[in-house]
C-alpha positions as CSV (number, residue, x, y, z in Angstrom):
1,M,-58.2,49.1,-94.4
2,A,-54.7,50.7,-93.8
3,S,-52.6,52.6,-96.4
4,E,-49.1,51.8,-97.5
5,K,-48.4,55.4,-96.2
6,V,-49.4,54.8,-92.9
7,V,-46.6,53.9,-90.4
8,T,-46.7,52.8,-87.0
9,L,-44.3,54.9,-85.4
10,T,-42.5,53.6,-82.1
11,A,-39.5,55.2,-79.8
12,E,-37.1,53.4,-82.1
13,N,-38.4,54.8,-85.6
14,F,-39.7,58.4,-84.6
15,E,-36.5,60.1,-85.4
16,A,-36.0,58.4,-88.9
17,E,-39.7,58.5,-90.1
18,V,-40.7,62.2,-88.7
19,I,-37.7,64.1,-87.6
20,Q,-35.3,63.4,-90.6
21,S,-38.1,63.1,-93.2
22,T,-37.5,65.2,-96.1
23,T,-41.3,65.6,-96.7
24,P,-44.0,66.8,-94.5
25,V,-45.3,64.6,-91.8
26,L,-48.8,64.5,-90.0
27,V,-48.4,62.7,-86.9
28,D,-52.0,61.7,-84.9
29,F,-51.0,61.0,-81.4
30,W,-53.6,58.9,-79.8
31,A,-53.9,57.4,-76.1
32,E,-56.9,55.4,-74.6
33,W,-57.5,57.3,-71.2
């Protein structure tokens, strides 16, 4: 169950959602290797 506060980040929205955020942001980078 995903929270409404969880956002899927993409190259297109990363700057707006993370870099320009006025509140602290926790980013969990994940890759299936």
